C-alpha positions in Angstrom: 40.6 13.6 92.2 37.1 13.8 90.6 34.2 15.0 92.9 30.5 14.4 92.2 28.1 17.3 92.4 26.4 17.6 96.0 23.0 16.5 96.4 20.6 18.7 98.5 20.0 17.7 101.5 19.5 18.4 105.2 22.5 17.8 107.1 24.5 19.7 110.2 27.7 18.8 112.3 26.7 18.2 115.8 29.3 16.5 118.5 28.1 12.9 117.5 29.1 13.4 114.3 27.0 14.4 111.0 23.3 14.9 111.5 20.7 14.2 108.3 17.1 14.7 108.8 14.2 13.9 106.6 13.8 16.5 104.0 9.9 17.4 105.0 9.9 19.7 108.0 6.3 20.6 107.5 4.9 17.2 107.6 2.1 17.9 110.6 0.6 20.9 108.7 -0.2 18.7 105.3 -1.2 16.1 107.6 -3.6 18.3 109.1 -4.7 20.1 106.0 -5.5 16.6 104.4 -7.3 15.5 107.1 -9.6 18.3 106.9 -9.9 17.8 103.3 -11.1 14.2 103.7 -13.3 15.0 106.5 -15.3 17.6 104.5 -15.3 15.3 101.6 -16.8 12.7 103.2 -19.4 15.1 105.1 -20.7 16.4 101.6 -20.9 13.3 100.0 -23.4 11.9 102.7 -25.4 15.0 102.5 -25.6 14.8 98.7 -26.7 11.4 98.9 -28.8 11.2 101.7 -30.9 14.2 99.9 -30.8 12.2 96.7 -32.3 9.2 98.4 -35.2 11.4 100.1 -36.0 12.6 96.5 -36.4 9.4 94.9 -38.4 8.0 97.7 -41.0 11.0 97.1 -41.1 10.5 93.7 -44.4 8.6 92.7 -44.0 8.2 89.2 -41.0 5.6 89.8 -41.4 2.1 90.6 -41.2 1.4 94.3 -38.8 -1.8 93.5 -36.3 0.3 90.8 -36.3 2.8 94.2 -35.4 0.4 96.7 -32.6 -1.3 93.8 -30.9 2.0 93.6 -30.8 2.7 97.3 -29.3 -0.6 98.0 -26.9 0.0 95.0 -26.0 3.5 96.6 -25.6 2.1 100.0 -22.9 -0.4 98.8 -20.9 2.1 96.9 -21.2 4.7 99.8 -19.9 2.0 102.8 -17.5 1.2 99.8 -16.2 4.5 99.8 -16.7 5.2 103.3 -14.2 2.4 104.4 -11.7 3.5 102.3 -11.7 7.4 103.7 -12.0 6.1 107.2 -8.8 4.2 106.7 -7.1 7.1 105.3 -8.6 9.4 107.9 -7.5 6.9 110.7 -3.9 6.9 109.3 -3.5 10.7 109.0 -4.8 10.9 112.8 -2.2 8.0 113.8 0.6 9.9 112.2 -0.3 13.4 113.6 -0.6 11.7 117.2 3.1 9.8 116.2 4.5 13.1 115.2 3.3 14.9 118.8 4.6 12.0 120.6 8.0 11.4 119.1 10.7 13.8 117.8 11.4 13.8 114.0 13.7 10.6 113.0 17.3 11.7 112.2 20.3 9.7 111.1 23.7 10.4 112.1 26.8 9.4 110.2 30.2 8.8 111.9 32.1 10.4 108.6 30.3 12.2 105.7 30.2 12.1 103.2 30.8 8.7 103.0 33.0 7.5 99.9 32.9 3.8 97.9 34.3 1.2 99.3 34.2 2.9 103.0 32.4 1.2 105.9 30.7 3.9 108.0 28.4 3.4 111.4 25.0 5.1 111.1 22.9 6.1 113.8 19.2 6.1 113.8 16.9 7.9 116.5 13.6 9.1 117.1 13.0 10.3 120.7 9.9 10.2 122.4 8.8 13.6 123.6 8.0 14.7 127.6 10.3 12.0 129.2 7.8 9.4 128.1 9.3 5.6 127.6 8.6 2.6 124.9 6.3 0.3 126.5 6.6 -2.5 124.7 10.1 -4.0 122.3 9.8 -3.7 118.5 11.4 -4.2 115.6 13.7 -2.1 113.0 14.5 -2.8 109.4 16.4 -0.9 107.2 17.5 -1.1 103.2 20.3 1.2 101.5 19.5 1.5 97.7 21.2 3.2 94.8 18.8 4.4 92.3 19.5 5.7 89.2 16.8 8.6 87.1 17.2 9.0 83.6 14.9 11.7 81.9 14.5 12.0 77.9 13.2 14.8 76.4 11.2 14.4 73.2 9.8 17.5 71.8 7.0 18.7 74.2 6.8 15.3 76.4 9.4 13.7 78.7 9.6 10.3 79.9 11.6 9.3 83.0 13.0 5.8 83.9 14.3 4.5 87.3 16.8 1.6 87.6 17.8 -0.1 90.8 21.8 -0.1 90.7 22.4 -1.4 94.2 20.3 -2.4 97.2 21.2 -4.0 100.7 19.0 -5.2 103.4 20.7 -4.5 106.6 20.2 -7.3 109.8 17.0 -6.8 111.8 17.6 -5.0 115.1 15.6 -5.5 118.4 14.5 -2.3 120.4 13.9 -3.4 124.1 10.8 -1.8 125.7 11.1 1.1 128.5 13.4 2.8 126.4 13.1 6.6 126.3 14.2 6.7 122.4 14.4 4.4 119.4 18.1 4.2 118.9 19.8 1.4 116.7 23.4 1.6 115.0 23.6 0.2 111.5 27.2 -1.0 110.2 27.0 -0.1 106.3 29.9 -0.9 103.7 29.4 0.9 100.2 30.8 -1.2 97.7 33.7 0.2 95.6 32.0 -0.9 92.2 28.8 1.1 92.7 28.5 4.6 91.1 28.9 7.9 93.5 26.2 10.7 93.8 25.4 12.4 91.2 23.0 15.2 89.8 22.1 16.6 86.5 19.5 17.5 84.5 18.5 14.6 83.0 20.4 11.9 84.8 20.6 11.5 88.4 22.1 9.1 91.2 20.6 8.7 94.5 21.7 7.1 97.4 19.0 6.3 100.1 18.7 4.9 103.7 14.9 3.6 104.4 14.3 2.8 107.6 11.0 0.7 108.5 9.6 0.7 112.5 7.4 -2.0 113.9 6.4 -1.4 117.2 2.9 -3.1 118.3 0.2 -0.7 119.4 2.8 2.1 119.3 3.8 3.2 115.5 4.4 1.4 112.3 6.0 3.9 109.7 8.9 4.2 107.1 11.4 7.0 107.1 13.4 7.8 104.0 16.9 9.5 104.2 19.0 10.5 100.9 22.6 10.9 101.7 25.9 11.3 99.8 28.2 9.3 98.5 31.6 10.2 96.9 34.0 8.7 94.9 36.7 6.6 96.7 39.5 8.6 98.2 43.1 7.3 97.7 45.7 8.3 100.1 48.4 10.4 99.0 51.9 9.0 98.6 55.2 10.7 98.4 56.7 10.3 94.7 59.5 8.2 94.3 62.4 9.9 92.2 
């Protein structure tokens, strides 16, 4: 039997099956650092532009109309920058609050790794902390994707190309209100004609499950999990003499 090289991932055996978690274990620290950088950049830009406008206002050699026109242009450009930065800051704060309210998203497979041609049940779960409950219902969408990534080395440079080999959108699932966790079960069947997971220096075949949560006034986010698909396993039969 041919076996594919194992793909790096966070997986462990639990009573319910095999637990696969998101690879990024230090997300909150990265979000906080990114938020601090965005706020510092905004304050620095405002300080520099306010000083520049103040200097221009004191110069008597420049025509007043030119100064006003320059101030208007700078103000419009600044408002555009502030709008983009404020949305980014809001998104970072919102994600930090979500991570403080919820435990990390996780997948639990009934069997692992999954074989080509096999049907399996996958539980997606994200628990609320401190005994809280979800006050409004929401929808959960999921997509199974197989991608082949190829890297071509030519001298001092390299080029990468990615192709979707397989993609399947799973049925949308409604999660009712007043639950202590977001829990849904997906039934997934991997086509026997698809390629198994593979990882080499210049070629990779990756299987992912992307889960999108849409809960009004609570959270809208997407979690992406890597999982392994092995070649089809045929049952051994006794030889006939």
